[in-house]
C-alpha positions in Angstrom: -12.3 -40.3 -18.0 -13.2 -38.0 -15.5 -14.4 -34.7 -16.1 -12.1 -31.7 -14.7 -13.9 -29.1 -13.6 -11.2 -26.3 -15.0 -12.7 -23.8 -13.3 -12.5 -25.1 -9.9 -8.9 -25.3 -10.8 -8.5 -21.3 -10.9 -10.9 -21.4 -7.9 -13.6 -19.8 -10.0 -17.0 -20.0 -11.0 -18.6 -20.0 -15.3 -19.4 -16.1 -14.1 -16.0 -15.2 -14.5 -14.7 -13.0 -17.2 -11.7 -12.9 -19.0 -9.9 -10.7 -16.7 -10.9 -12.8 -13.4 -9.4 -15.8 -15.1 -6.0 -14.0 -16.2 -5.3 -12.6 -13.2 -6.3 -16.1 -11.2 -4.1 -18.1 -13.6 -1.1 -16.0 -13.4 -1.1 -15.8 -9.4 -1.3 -20.0 -9.1 1.0 -19.7 -12.0 3.6 -17.5 -9.5 3.1 -20.0 -6.5 3.4 -23.4 -8.4 6.4 -22.9 -11.4 8.1 -25.9 -11.3 11.4 -23.3 -11.5 10.1 -22.5 -7.8 9.2 -25.8 -6.4 12.1 -28.1 -8.3 11.5 -31.0 -6.0 7.7 -30.8 -5.5 5.6 -33.1 -7.7 2.2 -32.3 -6.3 3.0 -28.5 -7.1 4.6 -29.5 -10.8 1.1 -31.6 -11.4 -1.0 -28.5 -10.3 1.1 -26.3 -12.6 0.2 -28.8 -15.5 -3.3 -28.5 -14.6 -3.7 -25.1 -14.1 -1.9 -24.6 -17.7 -4.5 -27.1 -18.6 -7.7 -24.7 -17.6 -6.0 -21.6 -18.7 -5.3 -22.9 -22.3 -9.3 -23.8 -22.3 -10.8 -20.8 -20.2 -8.8 -17.8 -21.7 -10.2 -19.1 -25.1 -13.1 -18.0 -26.1 -14.1 -20.7 -28.5 -12.5 -23.3 -26.5 -14.8 -21.7 -23.0 -17.3 -21.8 -25.5 -17.4 -25.9 -26.2 -16.5 -26.5 -22.8 -19.3 -24.8 -21.2 -21.7 -26.5 -23.7 -20.4 -30.0 -23.3 -17.9 -30.4 -20.6 -19.8 -32.0 -18.0 -21.7 -34.3 -20.3 -18.8 -34.9 -22.8 -19.4 -39.0 -22.5 -22.6 -38.8 -23.9 -25.2 -36.9 -25.9 -26.0 -36.2 -29.7 -24.6 -33.2 -28.9 -21.3 -34.1 -28.3 -20.9 -36.7 -30.9 -21.7 -33.6 -33.6 -18.9 -31.9 -31.7 -16.4 -34.6 -32.0 -17.2 -34.6 -35.5 -15.5 -30.7 -35.8 -12.8 -31.2 -33.1 -10.1 -32.7 -35.7 -9.6 -29.1 -37.3 -8.1 -28.6 -33.5 -5.7 -31.4 -33.2 -2.9 -30.0 -35.6 -3.1 -26.1 -34.4 -0.7 -25.1 -31.6 -2.1 -24.0 -28.3 -3.2 -21.0 -28.5 -3.6 -18.8 -24.8 -3.5 -15.8 -23.2 -0.6 -17.1 -20.8 3.1 -16.6 -20.9 4.0 -19.6 -18.8 5.1 -23.0 -19.7 2.9 -25.5 -21.6 3.5 -29.4 -21.2 1.4 -32.3 -21.9 -2.3 -32.1 -21.6 -4.5 -34.4 -20.1 -6.5 -37.3 -21.8 -10.1 -35.0 -21.4 -8.8 -32.1 -22.6 -7.5 -34.4 -25.9 -10.9 -35.8 -26.1 -12.7 -32.6 -26.2 -10.1 -30.1 -27.9 -7.8 -32.8 -29.8 -4.3 -33.0 -29.0 -2.1 -30.1 -29.6 1.3 -29.6 -30.9 3.9 -27.4 -30.3 5.2 -26.3 -26.7 5.2 -22.2 -25.6 8.5 -22.0 -24.8 9.1 -20.8 -20.6 8.3 -17.0 -20.3 10.2 -15.2 -18.0 8.2 -13.5 -15.1 8.9 -11.0 -12.4 10.4 -12.0 -8.8 8.5 -11.7 -5.7 8.8 -8.7 -3.1 10.4 -9.0 0.2 9.6 -7.2 3.4 12.1 -6.5 5.7 12.0 -4.4 8.7 14.7 -2.2 10.6 15.0 -0.9 14.0 16.4 2.1 14.7 17.1 4.5 17.8 16.0 7.5 18.2 19.8 8.9 17.9 20.7 6.7 14.2 17.3 8.2 12.9 18.0 11.9 13.4 21.4 12.0 11.3 21.6 10.8 7.9 23.4 7.5 7.9 24.9 4.1 6.2 23.9 0.8 7.6 24.2 -2.9 6.0 22.3 -5.7 6.7 22.0 -9.2 5.0 18.6 -10.6 3.4 18.3 -13.6 1.8 21.9 -14.1 2.0 22.7 -11.3 0.3 24.6 -8.2 1.9 23.0 -4.8 1.7 24.6 -1.0 2.3 21.7 1.3 2.3 21.5 4.9 3.2 19.3 5.8 5.6 18.0 10.0 5.4 17.9 11.5 8.7 14.1 12.1 9.8 13.6 8.9 9.0 9.7 8.3 10.7 8.5 5.1 12.8 6.8 3.2 10.2 7.9 4.4 7.4 8.5 2.2 4.7 11.2 2.6 1.7 11.1 0.4 -1.4 15.2 -0.4 -2.9 14.1 -1.9 -6.5 15.7 -5.2 -7.5 16.7 -6.1 -4.5 14.0 -8.5 -4.0 13.6 -12.4 -5.2 15.3 -13.3 -8.3 13.1 -13.2 -11.2 12.3 -16.8 -13.2 14.4 -17.0 -16.8 15.9 -13.5 -17.0 12.7 -11.6 -15.7 13.4 -8.6 -13.8 14.1 -9.2 -9.8 11.4 -8.5 -7.4 11.7 -5.3 -4.7 12.8 -5.0 -1.5 10.5 -3.0 0.8 11.9 -1.7 4.6 9.6 -0.8 7.1 11.9 1.3 9.9 11.3 0.8 13.3 12.4 4.3 15.7 12.5 3.4 19.4 12.3 6.5 21.2 14.5 6.7 23.8 14.2 7.5 27.7 15.1 11.2 27.5 13.1 12.0 24.6 9.7 11.8 23.0 9.0 11.8 19.3 6.3 12.9 17.7 6.1 14.0 13.9 8.9 16.1 13.9 9.1 17.5 17.7 10.9 16.5 19.8 9.5 16.1 23.8 11.6 16.3 26.9 11.1 16.7 30.7 13.9 18.9 32.7 14.2 18.6 36.8 15.1 22.2 37.8 15.5 23.0 41.8 13.1 24.9 43.6 15.8 27.7 43.7 16.3 27.9 40.3 12.6 28.2 39.7 11.5 30.6 41.8 14.7 33.2 41.4 15.6 31.9 37.5 18.7 31.2 36.3 20.4 29.5 33.4 21.1 25.4 33.3 22.6 23.1 30.5 20.2 20.8 28.5 21.0 18.1 26.4 19.6 17.9 23.0 20.3 15.6 20.1 22.0 18.9 18.2 24.5 19.0 21.8 24.3 20.6 24.7 22.5 24.2 25.1 22.2 26.9 27.4 18.6 27.8 28.7 17.6 30.5 30.8 15.1 30.1 33.2 12.7 32.8 33.8 12.0 33.6 38.0 9.0 32.6 39.6 8.8 29.1 37.1 5.8 27.1 37.9 5.9 22.8 38.0 4.7 22.1 34.7 5.6 24.8 32.2 6.3 24.2 29.1 8.8 26.3 26.9 9.2 26.2 22.8 12.5 25.9 21.2 12.1 26.5 17.7 14.0 24.6 15.3 15.6 22.6 17.8 13.2 19.7 17.3 13.6 16.7 14.9 15.1 17.2 10.8 12.7 17.1 8.4 12.8 13.7 6.2 15.0 14.6 3.3 14.6 18.7 3.8 18.3 20.5 4.4 18.4 22.6 7.6 14.7 22.4 8.5 13.8 20.6 12.0 10.8 20.4 14.1 10.9 22.0 17.3 11.8 21.1 21.0 9.3 21.6 23.9 11.1 21.5 27.5 8.7 20.5 30.4 10.3 21.8 33.9 9.5 19.5 36.6 10.2 21.7 39.9 12.7 19.6 42.2 11.5 20.0 46.1 14.1 19.5 48.4 13.6 17.3 50.9 16.2 17.0 53.5 16.9 20.8 54.9 19.2 21.5 57.7 18.2 24.0 60.1 19.3 26.7 58.6 17.1 26.4 55.4 14.4 25.4 57.8 14.8 28.8 59.6 14.5 30.6 56.4 12.2 28.9 54.7 10.0 29.7 57.4 11.0 33.3 57.9 9.9 33.2 54.3 6.6 31.8 55.0 6.2 34.6 57.6 7.1 36.9 55.5 4.5 35.9 52.6 1.6 36.6 55.1 
């Protein structure tokens, strides 16, 4: 009859605390539970061993005896003395800190602790959480809207608030994996991937755009039309505007997440376009301007 190392089954050593044992058991039980591995005989075997290990190590008296006699259970005067007292445990129902199903125990367990009568009912436990990613354009993230998508075969419709940030995660309670034995469902976590457009760059709640203006408007000033996420906007350019000049348009940027009528700013950088093809008359005028500037 082979010795069974219960600590190894739980991935622990003898220094493990009661809380360590509880956490290790619950983590492995979720992974190996027969309801989640219906056709995996190896997983079912490991689940049985896991229950057995937990039944011993989560009980302070059983753990003490296991630590004392376990490795030398087939020999030694101390073990023989212990065998004389084990009958008192034969009719006791299994007492352990776990809430998962029991099942038959190995010959090693029965030899050490006696046959355990009764079987604990299968208890419920929470389903696993699901992590998902949803990609949005900058225009989509700008306005509150609804989207429907399918995950785990289920169609889910969600409302996405305006101002959702790149990398932001929202939680949908109960939309994860279904719980076992009427246990609560897991949660669904959606992380958003916001794609900047070629026109705008978003930094926090501010937007940045580069606007080309012709040389004549830069020199003389004038009115231009700017495309924004709020629609078309008329903008006055000051005379003598230099290439690379940046202007700030307050509250014309991105909406603040879940804050009604609050926006970041829009920063416009002017790029002055130098004419490449001039007719003779234009060249003469520029030549005269050049002479006057001297």
